[in-house]
N, C-alpha and C positions, 0 to 999 in steps of 0.2 A: 585730409591729405592735400598738399599743395599740388596743383595741376599745372605743370609747365608746358603741356601740349598746346595750351591756348596761346603760348608765345611761339609763333611759327618761325620767325627769322631772327637769328642771332647775328649781331654785328660786332666785329672786333672794335672795342672802344677807341683804340688808338688810330683806327682808320675810318671811323664813321664820319660821314660827310653831311653837310646841311641838306643836300638833295635826298639823302636817305630818310630824313625826318620830314614827312609831308605835313603840311599845316592842316589841322582839323579843328577848327574853332568851335564846332558844335559839341565837342566832348572833351573830357579830360583823358589822362593817360595813367596807367600803372606800368611800371618798368622794373626790371630785375637785372642786377649785375651778377655775373657768375664768373668763376675762373674757367677759362677755356680748357686748360689741361686736365682738370679734375671734375668739372661740372658742378663744383661746390657753389651754392647760392651765397653771395656775399652781401647783397643789399636788396631790399624791396622798398620801392618808393612810389609816389604818385604826384602828379602835377597837372596844371591846366596848360602849361606852355613847355612842351618837351624840348624844343630847340634851346630855349633859354636855360632850362635846367641842365641839359647835357653840355652845351657849348659855353655858356656864360658861367654857370656855377661849377660843375665838376671839372671840366677841362680848363676853363678860364680862371677858376679859383676865386670868383667873386661870390660872397655870401657869408653866412653865419658860421657858427662853431662846427656843426655837422658837415657842412659843405667844405670848410677848410680842412677838416680831418680827412674826409674822403679824397680831396684834391692831393693832400700830402701822401696818402697811401698810394694813390695812382702814380705820382711823379717822383716822390722822394723814396718810396719803398719799391718802386718798379712794377707795380701791378698793372700799369697801363698796357704792357705788352702781353699780359695773360688774362685780361678782363674783356668779357663780351657783354653786350646789352641787348635786351629784347623788350618790346613794349606792345601794348594793345590799347586801343581807344575804348573808353568806357563812359557811360552816362554820369556816374558818380565816382570819381577817382578816390575820394576820401574813404567811402565805405568799402570799395573794392580793395584798396591798399590794406585797410584794417583786416578784411577777410583773409587776404593772402598771408599777412603776418601771423594772424591767429592760426591758420592752417599749418604754417611752417612751425610755429611754436608747439602745437599739438603733436606734430610728427617728430620734431627734433628735441623738444624739451627746453629750447631756448630760441631766441631770435637769431637771424643771420648775423655774422660777426660785425658787419659794418652798421647794423641797426642797433647794436648794443651801445650803451653809454659807457664811455671810458672815464 
């Protein structure tokens, strides 16, 4: 079962600031996007540079196919006003991201909507 209690602070994505994302170069991060209104998990991800991922990729729209798709959902479909993000530092973001996605899949029978390939 996916444990969201490890993600202590949720930030409205449209109002998250660079100062909210502290640099922690010694670790990676796993992060979750969810709808504020329903608490539905939208996306589970991992990165070594959370600032770049949030501000450059998802908010800025720079990146590949998945990034462009999520950026479009946020800004063209209006999710930016109802999406919040939480993260935690982890030693190995790749294995923790896979673990969270697997736990979500086992619980829900499918991946979060934004993790699914369109």
